[in-house]
N, C-alpha and C positions, 0 to 999 in steps of 0.2 A: 333333722330340721327340714321342714317343708319350705320350698321357695315361696309359697304363698302365705307364710306366716307374716304377720305384721310386726313392726318393731316392738319387741316385748321387753322393754327396759324394766318394767315392774318394780321399780324402786331399787334395783341392784346398782352398786357403784361402778361395775365394770361389766362388759359383755361384748358379744359378737352375735349379730343376727343377719339374716338375709331375707329379702322378699322380692317378688316379681313386680314389675311395673310394665306399662305398655311399651316402654322403650328398652327393656332388658331386666337386669337384676341389680339391686342395690344391696351391698354388704355394708353394714353399719358397725363401726367399732367405737367404744366409748370407755372412759375411765382408764384403769391400768390394764393395758393389753400385755399380758405376760403368760408364763407357763400355767398359771391357775386357770386360764381360759382354753387350755389345750383341747378339752372335750368339745367345747363350742366350736373351736376352729376346725376340728376334725369333722364334725357334723356338717358345718358349712361347706367344707371342701367336698365332702361326699355328695351333697345336694347339687353343688355347682357341676361336678363331674357327671352326675347322672342326668341333669335336666337342662343344662345351659347351652349346648350345641350351637356355638357361634354367636349367641346374643350378647350385646354389650354388657359389661359389668362395671359398675361404679363402686369404688371403695370409699365410703364416707368416713373420714377420720378427723373431723373437726372437733369432736369432743374427747379426744384421747389426751389424757393428762400425763401418761407415762407409757413407754413401750420398751420392751427388752428384745433380746435376740430372737426369742420365740415369736414375738409379735411381728418383727421384721420378716422372719421366715414365713409366717402366714401370708403377709402381703405379697412376698415374692412368689409363693406357691400359687396364689390367685393369678398373678401376672403370667407366670409360666404356663399355667393351665389355659389361660386366654390365648397365649401364643400357639399352643398345641392344638387348640380347637378353632382357631380363627376368630375368637371373641375379643374385640377391643376392650382393654381394661384401663380405666383412668382412676386416679387418686383425687378425690374431690375435697377441697378445703382442708388439707392436712394441717393439724395443729402444729405449733412450734416444736412441741416434743417430738412429733413424728418427723418433721423436716430436719431437725437437728440430728437425730439418730441416723436417718437415711444418708445425710451428707457425711456423717462421721464414718460410716461403713463404706462409703464410696459409690453408692447407687442412687444418690439424690437426683441425678439427671436422667436416669434410665427409665423411670416410671413417668408416664404422661400425667401432668397435674392440671386440674381444672379449678379455677377460683370462681366462685359465684359472686354476684354483685355485692351481696351482703358481707362477703369476706374480704373484699378488696380494700386496702387502706385508702383513706381519703386524703 
């Protein structure tokens, strides 16, 4: 997966994509993030490892409806890669499904979370 790919949801119910922005890289997760997305997760990790050299990474998880241990492992791998390369990694607008699972496994406070204005409860 090329970091310059645009978000290619193309009607699929679940997926992982990444694309470059002027400020770094955005990794977008949506739908059911589970073992069925292992190939997309591997391609994304390979692209990040090869091309990201310290640039900020945002993991956009607002449209995740379900996440299992393989999805959590993917998010953690992105975070660890960021630590190893000096790239700050933030989790943007995680859905309730993501937040609950991260809290359940005891890493909810470990990942920096950013809430956009549209996602902040009024």
